C-alpha angles and dihedrals in degrees: 000000000000135000116199127181112228126208114243091243094055110122116238138168122222094165098079092248097307094109133037121266115276134194114273092240090055095060117116111235123200120202090260091049090055090052100038104027129234128275110226148149127246120211111260093031118102111268091242092052107092126185129194117241117205128190113222114192107214100172138352093281100022127086127174123204116215125187122203138175088218095101092182092061112112103149114099091190090059090048090050090052094045092052097041092238110165122214121217093232 
């Protein structure tokens, strides 16, 4: 299992190949996506290799994006702990 922070300008595809790659910070997130994460593809990875992207809110105006191959992961607090991301609380 790996957890990898992604820069906000990293291009990703959450459309299954039906739309061009977009920047991570341009993705549209539903309420369930924020809680569960998004399955997507990263350029350079095989098309069948999906990763889960999770949004971890660190502060009021700061959000970190973390990709993982643990597709069952849906707990942003666990991701924050695994990556050592500190919140400003």
